[in-house]
C-alpha positions as CSV (number, residue, x, y, z in Angstrom):
1,M,4.8,22.7,-18.1
2,R,3.3,19.6,-15.9
3,R,5.4,17.4,-14.2
4,T,4.8,13.6,-14.8
5,F,5.3,11.0,-12.2
6,S,7.0,7.8,-12.5
7,V,5.2,4.6,-11.3
8,P,7.3,4.1,-8.1
9,E,6.8,7.7,-7.4
10,R,3.0,7.5,-7.8
11,I,2.9,4.0,-5.6
12,G,5.2,5.7,-3.1
13,G,2.8,8.8,-3.3
14,F,-0.2,6.5,-2.6
15,G,1.7,5.1,0.2
16,L,2.3,8.8,1.8
17,A,-1.6,9.2,1.4
18,V,-2.2,5.8,3.4
19,A,0.2,7.0,6.1
20,A,-1.5,10.1,6.3
21,A,-5.2,8.3,6.7
22,A,-3.6,5.6,9.0
23,L,-2.6,8.5,11.4
24,A,-6.1,10.2,11.2
25,W,-8.0,7.1,11.2
26,P,-8.0,6.1,14.8
27,A,-9.4,9.5,15.9
28,L,-11.8,9.4,13.4
29,N,-13.1,5.7,14.2
30,G,-12.8,6.7,18.0
31,H,-15.2,9.9,17.4
32,T,-17.8,8.4,15.0
33,G,-17.3,4.4,15.3
34,A,-17.0,4.4,11.6
35,T,-15.4,1.1,10.1
36,L,-14.0,0.2,6.8
37,P,-15.3,-3.3,6.0
38,C,-13.8,-5.3,3.2
39,P,-16.8,-5.4,0.3
40,L,-15.9,-9.0,-0.7
41,R,-15.6,-10.4,2.8
42,A,-18.7,-8.5,3.7
43,L,-20.5,-10.2,0.7
44,T,-19.0,-13.6,0.7
45,G,-17.2,-14.2,4.0
46,I,-13.8,-14.7,1.8
47,P,-11.0,-11.9,2.6
48,C,-9.3,-10.0,-0.5
49,P,-5.5,-9.8,-0.8
50,A,-5.8,-6.2,0.7
51,C,-7.8,-7.6,3.8
52,G,-6.0,-6.3,6.8
53,L,-4.1,-3.3,5.3
54,T,-6.0,-0.8,7.3
55,T,-5.1,-2.4,10.5
56,A,-1.6,-2.8,9.3
57,A,-1.0,0.7,8.1
58,V,-2.3,2.0,11.7
59,V,-0.2,-0.1,13.6
60,L,2.7,0.5,11.7
61,V,2.5,4.3,11.7
62,R,2.3,3.4,15.5
63,G,5.7,1.5,15.1
64,D,4.2,-2.0,15.7
65,V,6.2,-3.8,12.8
66,G,5.1,-7.3,14.1
67,A,1.5,-6.5,14.6
68,A,1.7,-4.9,10.9
69,L,3.3,-8.0,9.5
70,A,0.5,-10.3,10.8
71,A,-2.4,-8.1,9.7
72,N,-0.8,-7.9,6.1
73,P,2.9,-7.8,5.2
74,A,2.1,-6.2,1.9
75,I,2.1,-3.2,4.0
76,M,5.6,-3.4,4.3
77,A,6.1,-2.8,0.3
78,L,3.9,0.2,0.4
79,A,5.6,1.9,3.3
80,A,9.2,1.2,1.7
81,A,7.9,3.1,-1.4
82,A,6.5,5.7,0.7
83,V,9.9,6.2,2.3
84,A,11.8,6.1,-0.8
85,V,9.7,8.4,-2.7
86,V,10.2,11.5,-0.7
87,P,14.5,11.7,-1.4
88,L,13.4,10.5,-5.2
89,V,10.9,13.5,-5.8
90,S,13.0,16.0,-3.9
91,L,16.0,15.1,-6.1
92,R,14.0,15.2,-9.1
93,A,12.7,18.6,-8.2
94,L,16.0,20.5,-7.4
95,G,17.4,18.9,-10.8
96,V,19.9,16.4,-9.2
97,L,17.9,13.4,-11.1
98,P,16.4,13.8,-14.3
99,P,12.6,13.5,-14.8
100,P,11.3,10.2,-15.1
101,R,11.0,8.2,-18.4
102,P,8.1,6.5,-19.8
103,W,8.4,2.8,-19.2
104,A,8.3,0.2,-22.1
105,A,5.4,-1.8,-22.6
106,G,7.5,-5.0,-21.7
107,R,8.6,-3.3,-18.6
108,R,4.9,-2.5,-17.6
109,R,3.8,-6.0,-18.3
110,R,6.4,-7.5,-15.9
111,L,5.5,-5.0,-13.1
112,G,1.7,-6.0,-13.9
113,A,2.7,-9.7,-13.5
114,L,4.7,-9.1,-10.4
115,V,1.7,-7.0,-8.7
116,G,-0.5,-10.0,-9.8
117,A,1.5,-12.7,-8.1
118,L,1.8,-10.5,-5.2
119,S,-1.7,-10.1,-4.9
120,V,-2.3,-14.1,-5.1
121,V,0.4,-14.7,-2.5
122,S,-1.1,-11.9,-0.4
123,W,-4.6,-13.7,-0.7
124,L,-3.5,-17.0,0.0
125,F,-2.0,-15.5,3.4
126,Q,-5.5,-13.8,4.1
127,L,-7.2,-17.1,3.5
128,H,-4.6,-18.7,5.9
129,R,-4.8,-16.0,8.2
130,L,-8.2,-16.0,8.8
131,G,-9.1,-19.6,8.6
132,V,-11.0,-19.6,5.2
133,G,-10.9,-22.5,3.2
């Protein structure tokens, strides 16, 4: 039987993948000089809501919370989800917590609206931070 993962588990799993990439990125960047430019900013000069997330993730895994917040505060929500998902998935795997149930359409819509609103706030932050507008 294939186990399904809940939306919070998927977001947290993505956060864990981001943390792993943030740990590896400085070494890769140092050896190759590779960068990850924002496609929107490269094409238009306008930052996207996710601008600064790579920088925020790298400095956060090094323990510099202030620099992470300055680069993109959204990293804190992703980090919190990543930290919360480990015990959640572990407890579900051990049978302590029941498996996830599918979300109702209204709940998915509300989450989508929240993510959309947070994206707008993040975008406004990036526009202000980078002096665009």
